[in-house]
KOLVOPA-166249 format. One record per residue: x, z, y of N, C-alpha, C, CB in turn. Coordinates in steps of 0.2 Angstrom, whole numbers, padded with zeros to 4 digits, always signed. Glycine has a CB too. Layout:
% KOLVOPA-166249
XZYXZYXZYXZY;...
***
This chain:
% KOLVOPA-166249
+0022-0487+0011+0024-0482+0006+0023-0485-0001+0021-0475+0007;+0028-0484-0005+0027-0488-0012+0028-0482-0017+0032-0493-0013;+0024-0483-0023+0025-0478-0029+0024-0483-0035+0020-0473-0028;+0029-0482-0039+0029-0485-0046+0027-0480-0051+0035-0489-0047;+0022-0482-0055+0020-0477-0061+0021-0481-0067+0012-0475-0060;+0025-0478-0071+0027-0481-0077+0031-0488-0076+0021-0483-0082;+0030-0493-0080+0033-0499-0079+0029-0505-0077+0037-0501-0085;+0022-0503-0076+0018-0509-0075+0012-0507-0070+0014-0511-0081;+0013-0501-0066+0008-0500-0061+0011-0498-0055+0003-0494-0064;+0009-0502-0049+0012-0501-0043+0006-0499-0038+0015-0508-0041;+0008-0494-0034+0003-0492-0028+0007-0494-0021+0001-0485-0029;+0003-0497-0017+0006-0498-0010+0002-0495-0005+0007-0505-0009;+0004-0490-0001+0000-0488+0005+0002-0491+0011+0002-0480+0006;-0003-0494+0015-0002-0498+0021-0002-0494+0027-0007-0504+0021;+0000-0498+0033+0000-0494+0039-0007-0494+0042+0004-0498+0044;-0012-0497+0039-0019-0496+0041-0023-0492+0036-0022-0503+0043;-0020-0488+0032-0024-0483+0028-0027-0486+0022-0030-0481+0032;-0024-0491+0019-0026-0494+0013-0022-0492+0007-0027-0502+0013;-0025-0491+0001-0021-0491-0005-0022-0497-0009-0023-0484-0009;-0017-0501-0011-0017-0507-0015-0014-0505-0022-0013-0513-0012;-0018-0507-0027-0016-0505-0034-0015-0511-0038-0022-0501-0037;-0009-0512-0040-0007-0518-0043-0005-0517-0050-0001-0521-0040;-0006-0522-0055-0004-0522-0062+0002-0527-0062-0010-0523-0067;+0007-0524-0065+0013-0529-0065+0014-0532-0072+0020-0525-0064;+0016-0538-0073+0016-0542-0079+0023-0545-0079+0011-0547-0080;+0026-0545-0085+0032-0548-0086+0032-0552-0093+0038-0543-0087;+0035-0558-0092+0035-0563-0098+0042-0566-0099+0030-0569-0097;+0044-0567-0105+0050-0569-0107+0049-0577-0108+0053-0566-0113;+0053-0581-0103+0053-0588-0104+0060-0591-0105+0050-0591-0097;+0061-0590-0112+0068-0592-0114+0074-0588-0111+0069-0600-0112;+0078-0591-0106+0083-0587-0103+0081-0583-0097+0089-0592-0101;+0075-0584-0095+0073-0581-0089+0067-0576-0090+0071-0586-0083;+0066-0571-0086+0060-0567-0086+0056-0569-0080+0062-0560-0087;+0049-0570-0081+0045-0571-0076+0040-0565-0075+0040-0577-0077;+0040-0563-0068+0036-0557-0066+0030-0559-0062+0040-0552-0063;+0025-0556-0062+0019-0557-0058+0016-0550-0057+0014-0562-0061;+0012-0550-0051+0008-0544-0049+0001-0546-0048+0011-0541-0043;-0004-0542-0051-0011-0544-0051-0014-0538-0047-0014-0545-0058;-0017-0540-0041-0021-0534-0037-0027-0532-0041-0022-0537-0030;-0027-0526-0043-0033-0523-0046-0038-0520-0042-0031-0518-0052;-0036-0516-0037-0041-0512-0033-0038-0511-0026-0043-0506-0036;-0042-0511-0021-0041-0509-0014-0045-0503-0012-0042-0515-0009;-0042-0498-0010-0045-0492-0008-0044-0490+0000-0043-0485-0012;-0050-0490+0004-0049-0488+0011-0050-0481+0011-0055-0492+0015;-0045-0477+0014-0046-0470+0014-0050-0467+0019-0039-0467+0015;-0051-0470+0025-0055-0468+0030-0058-0474+0034-0052-0463+0035;-0064-0476+0032-0066-0482+0035-0067-0482+0043-0073-0484+0032;-0068-0476+0045-0069-0475+0053-0062-0475+0056-0072-0468+0054;-0056-0474+0053-0050-0474+0056-0045-0479+0052-0046-0467+0056;-0044-0485+0055-0041-0490+0052-0034-0491+0054-0044-0497+0052;-0031-0486+0058-0024-0487+0061-0020-0481+0059-0025-0487+0068;-0022-0477+0054-0017-0472+0051-0013-0474+0045-0022-0466+0050;-0007-0474+0046-0003-0476+0040-0003-0471+0034+0005-0477+0042;-0002-0473+0028-0001-0469+0022+0007-0467+0022-0003-0473+0016;+0008-0461+0023+0015-0458+0023+0018-0455+0017+0015-0453+0029;+0013-0454+0012+0016-0451+0006+0011-0453+0000+0016-0443+0006;+0014-0455-0006+0011-0457-0012+0015-0454-0018+0010-0465-0012;+0011-0451-0022+0014-0449-0028+0009-0449-0034+0016-0442-0027;+0011-0453-0039+0007-0453-0045+0009-0448-0050+0008-0460-0049;+0004-0444-0053+0004-0439-0058+0001-0443-0064+0001-0432-0056;+0004-0447-0068+0001-0451-0073-0002-0447-0078+0006-0456-0075;+0002-0441-0080-0001-0437-0086-0007-0434-0084+0004-0431-0087;-0009-0433-0077-0015-0430-0075-0020-0435-0073-0014-0425-0070;-0018-0442-0073-0022-0447-0070-0024-0446-0063-0028-0448-0075;-0019-0443-0059-0020-0442-0052-0016-0445-0048-0020-0434-0051;-0018-0448-0042-0014-0451-0037-0015-0446-0030-0016-0458-0035;-0009-0444-0028-0009-0440-0022-0007-0444-0016-0004-0434-0023;-0011-0443-0010-0010-0448-0005-0011-0444+0002-0016-0453-0005;-0006-0445+0006-0006-0442+0013-0007-0447+0018+0001-0438+0014;-0013-0446+0022-0014-0451+0027-0019-0448+0032-0018-0457+0024;-0017-0449+0039-0021-0446+0044-0021-0438+0043-0028-0449+0044;-0015-0435+0042-0014-0428+0041-0019-0425+0036-0016-0425+0048;-0021-0429+0031-0025-0427+0025-0022-0429+0019-0033-0430+0026;-0021-0423+0015-0019-0425+0008-0025-0425+0003-0015-0419+0005;-0026-0431+0000-0031-0433-0004-0029-0434-0011-0035-0439-0002;-0033-0431-0016-0032-0432-0023-0037-0437-0026-0032-0425-0027;-0034-0443-0029-0039-0448-0032-0038-0449-0039-0038-0454-0028;-0042-0452-0043-0041-0454-0049-0036-0460-0049-0048-0456-0053;-0031-0459-0053-0025-0464-0052-0028-0471-0055-0019-0462-0056;-0032-0471-0060-0034-0477-0064-0038-0481-0060-0037-0475-0070;-0043-0479-0056-0047-0483-0052-0048-0481-0045-0054-0483-0055;-0044-0477-0042-0044-0474-0035-0050-0472-0033-0042-0480-0031;-0054-0469-0038-0061-0466-0036-0060-0459-0034-0066-0467-0042;-0064-0456-0030-0064-0449-0028-0066-0445-0034-0069-0447-0022;-0064-0439-0034-0064-0434-0040-0071-0431-0040-0059-0429-0040;-0075-0432-0045-0082-0429-0045-0082-0422-0049-0086-0434-0049;-0077-0421-0053-0077-0415-0057-0072-0410-0055-0075-0417-0065;-0069-0411-0049-0064-0406-0046-0067-0400-0044-0060-0409-0040;-0064-0394-0045-0067-0387-0043-0064-0386-0036-0064-0382-0048;-0069-0386-0031-0067-0386-0024-0066-0392-0021-0061-0381-0024;-0063-0392-0015-0061-0398-0012-0055-0402-0015-0060-0397-0004;-0056-0409-0015-0050-0413-0017-0047-0416-0011-0053-0419-0021;-0048-0413-0005-0044-0415+0001-0042-0409+0005-0049-0419+0006;-0036-0409+0008-0033-0404+0012-0031-0407+0019-0027-0400+0009;-0034-0404+0024-0033-0407+0031-0027-0403+0034-0039-0407+0035;-0025-0406+0040-0020-0403+0044-0013-0403+0041-0022-0396+0045;-0011-0408+0036-0005-0408+0033+0000-0413+0037-0006-0410+0025;+0005-0411+0039+0010-0415+0043+0015-0418+0038+0013-0411+0048;+0017-0415+0033+0022-0418+0028+0021-0414+0022+0029-0417+0031;+0023-0418+0016+0023-0414+0010+0028-0417+0005+0016-0415+0007;+0030-0414+0000+0034-0416-0005+0032-0413-0012+0042-0414-0003;+0035-0416-0017+0034-0413-0024+0040-0409-0026+0033-0419-0029;+0039-0403-0029+0044-0399-0032+0046-0401-0039+0042-0391-0032;+0052-0404-0039+0054-0407-0046+0055-0402-0051+0060-0411-0045;+0056-0396-0049+0057-0390-0053+0052-0385-0052+0065-0387-0052;+0046-0386-0054+0040-0382-0053+0041-0374-0055+0034-0384-0056;+0039-0370-0051+0039-0363-0053+0033-0360-0056+0041-0359-0046;+0028-0364-0057+0022-0361-0060+0021-0362-0067+0016-0365-0057;+0026-0364-0070+0027-0364-0078+0021-0368-0081+0027-0357-0080;+0018-0372-0078+0012-0376-0080+0014-0383-0081+0006-0375-0076;+0015-0386-0087+0017-0393-0088+0011-0398-0086+0019-0394-0095;+0005-0395-0085-0001-0400-0084-0003-0399-0077-0007-0398-0089;+0002-0398-0072+0000-0398-0065+0006-0400-0061-0002-0390-0063;+0005-0402-0055+0010-0404-0050+0011-0399-0045+0009-0411-0048;+0017-0397-0043+0018-0392-0038+0020-0396-0031+0022-0386-0040;+0017-0394-0026+0019-0397-0020+0020-0392-0014+0014-0402-0017;+0024-0394-0009+0025-0390-0003+0022-0394+0003+0033-0388-0002;+0018-0391+0006+0015-0394+0012+0017-0391+0019+0007-0393+0011;+0018-0395+0024+0019-0393+0030+0013-0393+0034+0025-0397+0034;+0010-0387+0036+0004-0387+0040+0005-0383+0047-0001-0383+0036;+0007-0387+0052+0009-0384+0058+0014-0379+0058+0002-0381+0062;+0013-0372+0059+0018-0367+0058+0018-0364+0052+0018-0362+0064;+0017-0367+0046+0016-0364+0040+0018-0369+0034+0008-0363+0039;+0021-0366+0029+0023-0369+0023+0019-0366+0018+0031-0368+0021;+0015-0371+0014+0011-0369+0009+0013-0372+0002+0003-0371+0011;+0014-0368-0003+0015-0371-0009+0009-0371-0014+0021-0367-0013;+0007-0377-0016+0001-0377-0020+0002-0381-0027-0004-0382-0016;-0002-0380-0031-0002-0383-0038-0008-0387-0039-0001-0378-0044;-0008-0393-0041-0013-0398-0042-0014-0399-0050-0013-0404-0038;-0019-0398-0053-0020-0399-0060-0026-0404-0060-0023-0393-0064;-0028-0406-0066-0034-0411-0067-0040-0408-0064-0035-0412-0074;-0041-0402-0063-0048-0399-0061-0048-0395-0054-0050-0395-0066;-0042-0394-0052-0042-0390-0045-0035-0390-0042-0044-0382-0047;-0036-0388-0035-0030-0386-0031-0029-0379-0030-0031-0390-0024;-0024-0376-0032-0022-0369-0032-0017-0367-0027-0021-0366-0039;-0018-0362-0023-0012-0360-0018-0008-0355-0021-0015-0357-0011;-0001-0357-0022+0004-0352-0025+0007-0347-0020+0009-0356-0028;+0008-0350-0014+0012-0346-0009+0011-0349-0002+0020-0346-0011;+0011-0345+0003+0010-0347+0010+0016-0343+0014+0003-0346+0013;+0019-0347+0018+0024-0344+0023+0023-0346+0030+0032-0346+0020;+0023-0341+0034+0022-0343+0041+0029-0344+0044+0018-0338+0045;+0030-0349+0049+0037-0350+0052+0036-0350+0059+0040-0357+0049;+0041-0350+0063+0041-0349+0070+0039-0355+0074+0047-0346+0073;+0040-0361+0071+0039-0367+0074+0036-0372+0070+0046-0370+0077;+0033-0378+0073+0030-0383+0068+0035-0386+0064+0026-0388+0073;+0033-0388+0058+0037-0391+0053+0036-0398+0053+0035-0388+0045;+0042-0402+0053+0042-0409+0054+0043-0413+0047+0047-0411+0059;+0047-0410+0043+0049-0413+0037+0051-0407+0032+0055-0417+0037;+0050-0409+0025+0051-0403+0020+0053-0406+0014+0044-0400+0019;+0057-0402+0010+0059-0404+0003+0059-0398-0001+0066-0407+0003;+0058-0398-0007+0058-0392-0011+0061-0393-0018+0051-0390-0012;+0065-0388-0021+0067-0388-0027+0067-0381-0030+0074-0391-0028;+0064-0380-0035+0063-0373-0038+0060-0368-0033+0070-0370-0040;+0063-0363-0032+0061-0358-0027+0062-0359-0020+0063-0351-0029;+0066-0365-0019+0069-0366-0012+0066-0372-0008+0077-0367-0013;+0064-0370-0002+0061-0375+0002+0066-0376+0008+0054-0373+0005;+0068-0383+0009+0072-0385+0015+0067-0388+0020+0078-0389+0013;+0067-0386+0026+0062-0388+0031+0065-0390+0038+0056-0383+0032;+0063-0395+0041+0065-0396+0048+0060-0394+0053+0066-0404+0049;+0062-0389+0057+0057-0387+0062+0058-0391+0068+0059-0379+0064;+0057-0388+0074+0057-0392+0080+0064-0395+0082+0055-0388+0086;+0069-0392+0081+0076-0394+0082+0081-0392+0077+0078-0392+0089;+0079-0389+0072+0085-0387+0067+0081-0386+0060+0088-0380+0069;+0086-0385+0055+0084-0385+0048+0084-0378+0046+0088-0389+0044;+0080-0376+0041+0080-0369+0038+0080-0370+0030+0075-0365+0040;+0082-0365+0026+0081-0365+0019+0077-0358+0018+0087-0365+0015;+0071-0359+0014+0067-0353+0013+0067-0352+0006+0060-0354+0016;+0068-0346+0003+0067-0344-0004+0060-0341-0005+0073-0339-0006;+0056-0344-0009+0049-0341-0010+0049-0336-0015+0044-0347-0012;+0055-0335-0018+0055-0329-0023+0057-0323-0019+0060-0331-0028;+0062-0323-0015+0064-0317-0012+0061-0316-0004+0071-0316-0011;+0059-0321-0002+0056-0321+0005+0061-0322+0011+0052-0315+0006;+0068-0323+0009+0073-0324+0013+0073-0331+0017+0080-0322+0010;+0076-0331+0023+0076-0337+0026+0083-0338+0030+0070-0338+0032;+0086-0344+0029+0093-0345+0031+0092-0351+0036+0098-0347+0026;+0095-0350+0042+0095-0355+0047+0101-0360+0046+0096-0352+0055;+0100-0366+0046+0106-0371+0045+0108-0374+0052+0103-0377+0041;+0109-0380+0053+0111-0383+0059+0106-0387+0062+0117-0388+0057;+0107-0389+0069+0102-0392+0073+0102-0400+0071+0102-0391+0080;+0097-0403+0073+0097-0411+0073+0096-0413+0081+0092-0414+0069;+0098-0419+0082+0098-0421+0089+0091-0423+0092+0103-0428+0090;+0090-0422+0098+0084-0424+0101+0082-0431+0100+0084-0422+0109;+0076-0432+0098+0074-0439+0097+0076-0442+0090+0077-0444+0102;+0080-0438+0086+0082-0440+0079+0076-0438+0074+0089-0436+0077;+0075-0443+0070+0070-0442+0064+0073-0437+0059+0068-0448+0061;+0071-0431+0058+0073-0426+0053+0072-0429+0046+0070-0419+0054;+0077-0429+0042+0077-0431+0035+0078-0425+0031+0081-0437+0034;+0074-0424+0026+0075-0419+0020+0074-0422+0014+0071-0413+0021;+0080-0424+0010+0079-0427+0004+0083-0423-0002+0083-0434+0004;+0079-0422-0007+0082-0418-0013+0087-0422-0016+0076-0416-0018;+0093-0419-0018+0098-0423-0021+0099-0421-0028+0105-0422-0018;+0099-0414-0029+0100-0411-0036+0097-0404-0036+0108-0411-0038;+0098-0400-0041+0096-0394-0041+0098-0389-0035+0098-0390-0048;+0093-0387-0031+0095-0383-0026+0099-0386-0021+0097-0376-0028;+0099-0393-0020+0104-0396-0015+0099-0402-0012+0110-0400-0019;+0101-0402-0005+0097-0407-0001+0102-0411+0003+0092-0403+0003;+0099-0417+0006+0103-0421+0011+0099-0421+0017+0104-0428+0008;+0102-0419+0023+0099-0419+0029+0103-0423+0034+0099-0412+0032;+0099-0426+0039+0102-0430+0044+0104-0425+0050+0096-0435+0047;+0111-0425+0051+0114-0420+0056+0116-0424+0062+0120-0417+0052;+0118-0420+0067+0121-0424+0073+0127-0428+0072+0122-0418+0079;+0129-0432+0076+0135-0436+0075+0134-0442+0070+0140-0432+0073;+0128-0444+0069+0127-0449+0064+0129-0448+0057+0131-0455+0066;+0128-0441+0055+0131-0439+0048+0125-0437+0044+0135-0433+0049;+0125-0438+0037+0121-0436+0032+0124-0430+0029+0119-0441+0027;+0122-0424+0030+0125-0418+0028+0122-0415+0021+0125-0412+0033;+0126-0413+0016+0123-0410+0010+0123-0403+0011+0127-0413+0004;+0117-0400+0009+0117-0392+0009+0114-0390+0003+0112-0390+0015;+0116-0384+0001+0114-0380-0005+0110-0374-0003+0120-0379-0010;+0106-0371-0007+0102-0365-0006+0107-0359-0006+0097-0365-0011;+0112-0359-0010+0116-0353-0010+0121-0352-0004+0121-0353-0017;+0125-0357-0002+0130-0356+0003+0128-0360+0010+0136-0359+0001;+0123-0364+0009+0121-0368+0015+0124-0375+0015+0122-0364+0021;+0131-0375+0015+0135-0381+0015+0137-0383+0008+0141-0380+0020;+0136-0389+0006+0138-0392+0000+0146-0393+0000+0134-0398-0002;+0149-0394-0006+0156-0396-0007+0156-0404-0006+0158-0394-0013;+0151-0407-0006+0151-0415-0005+0153-0416+0002+0144-0418-0007;+0157-0421+0003+0158-0424+0010+0152-0427+0013+0164-0429+0010;+0151-0427+0019+0146-0430+0023+0146-0437+0022+0145-0427+0030;+0140-0440+0023+0139-0447+0023+0139-0449+0031+0133-0450+0020;+0143-0454+0032+0143-0457+0039+0138-0463+0039+0150-0460+0041;+0133-0462+0043+0128-0467+0043+0130-0473+0047+0121-0465+0046;+0132-0479+0044+0135-0484+0047+0131-0491+0045+0142-0485+0045;+0130-0495+0049+0128-0502+0048+0133-0507+0051+0120-0503+0051;+0137-0510+0047+0142-0514+0049+0147-0509+0052+0140-0519+0054;+0149-0511+0059+0154-0506+0062+0150-0502+0067+0159-0511+0066;+0144-0501+0067+0140-0497+0072+0136-0492+0068+0135-0502+0075;+0135-0486+0072+0131-0481+0069+0124-0483+0069+0132-0474+0074;+0120-0480+0065+0113-0482+0064+0109-0475+0063+0112-0487+0058;+0103-0476+0064+0098-0470+0063+0094-0471+0057+0093-0469+0069;+0093-0466+0053+0090-0466+0047+0083-0465+0048+0093-0461+0042;+0078-0469+0045+0071-0468+0046+0068-0465+0040+0068-0475+0047;+0071-0466+0034+0069-0463+0028+0075-0464+0022+0062-0466+0025;+0075-0459+0018+0080-0461+0012+0077-0457+0006+0087-0458+0014;+0080-0460+0000+0078-0458-0006+0084-0457-0010+0073-0462-0010;+0084-0453-0016+0090-0453-0020+0089-0455-0027+0093-0445-0020;+0093-0459-0030+0093-0461-0036+0100-0461-0039+0090-0469-0037;+0102-0456-0043+0108-0454-0045+0112-0460-0047+0108-0449-0050;+0118-0461-0044+0122-0458-0039+0121-0461-0032+0129-0457-0041;+0116-0464-0031+0115-0468-0024+0110-0465-0020+0113-0475-0026;+0112-0465-0013+0107-0463-0008+0105-0470-0005+0110-0459-0002;+0098-0471-0005+0096-0478-0002+0092-0476+0004+0091-0481-0008;+0095-0479+0010+0092-0477+0016+0089-0483+0020+0098-0474+0021;+0084-0482+0023+0081-0487+0028+0083-0485+0034+0073-0487+0027;+0087-0490+0038+0090-0488+0044+0088-0493+0049+0098-0488+0043;+0089-0491+0056+0088-0496+0061+0094-0495+0066+0082-0494+0065;+0096-0500+0069+0102-0500+0073+0100-0504+0080+0108-0504+0070;+0102-0501+0086+0101-0504+0092+0106-0510+0093+0102-0499+0098;+0112-0510+0090+0117-0515+0091+0115-0521+0086+0124-0512+0090;+0112-0526+0088+0110-0531+0084+0115-0537+0085+0103-0534+0085;+0118-0540+0080+0123-0545+0080+0123-0549+0074+0130-0542+0081;+0128-0553+0073+0128-0557+0066+0129-0552+0060+0134-0562+0066;+0132-0546+0062+0134-0541+0057+0128-0537+0056+0140-0537+0058;+0124-0535+0061+0119-0531+0061+0112-0534+0063+0120-0525+0066;+0107-0533+0059+0101-0537+0060+0095-0532+0062+0098-0540+0054;+0097-0526+0065+0092-0521+0067+0090-0516+0061+0086-0524+0070;+0085-0518+0058+0083-0514+0052+0086-0516+0045+0075-0514+0051;+0088-0512+0041+0092-0513+0035+0090-0508+0030+0099-0514+0036;+0091-0510+0024+0092-0505+0018+0099-0505+0016+0087-0507+0012;+0102-0499+0016+0109-0498+0015+0109-0493+0009+0113-0496+0021;+0114-0495+0004+0115-0490-0002+0122-0487-0001+0114-0494-0008;+0122-0480-0002+0128-0476-0001+0129-0473-0008+0128-0471+0004;+0135-0472-0010+0137-0468-0016+0139-0461-0014+0142-0472-0020;+0136-0456-0018+0138-0449-0016+0144-0448-0020+0132-0445-0019;+0147-0452-0024+0153-0451-0027+0159-0451-0022+0154-0456-0033;+0159-0456-0018+0164-0457-0013+0162-0458-0006+0169-0463-0015;
***
């Protein structure tokens, strides 16, 4: 897991529970630019468990906070030196978190906090993290364990055991969407205001909106060369969907794992 803060700070979360903090440097050498990375700090999240991967990293540079999910525990650290928080009101760790995301359109009207949605077994929890505390904004019980989650404004899109839902934290209404295939990794990626991209059956990436459920955008056909592929993770950088994929059909055209860029325009 990788997180870039500003233009010169890089955090890397490893598969064995480490946070690597790098400082990036760039120099102009005539016609070329030379770049280098200096390792500043290494943080071991849980010395007793060295086989738990870091699955989520988010820098809140305005608060000097780094949010880390590892071993089902969300930890808040000082971003500058990766130290634990000494002045935090209450606990700076939340356990039992299966997945989390940041709400890019926070509903708490506080510019000095970060709002997140957490998946905790059969529960969706919306929390706000400031410089000094973690505050619970809303809790919603659901019928099944939550596997993946995305949030924008009042709307939470979540993957349950076998299908997706959209939940409105303002009204309390919940809308069932479509299922995903058995063994498929559920993907929930925020695309735009109240719009998400989900992995659907048939090797498709389906766009959904909070209002109607189905977006006017055509679906993405997840392809690697001439073969269908499964998506492990994807992010959105307007107007591109960047997907980490794997394919069982390995050939000269397909090498198994790939990063593929799709345009949402066409």
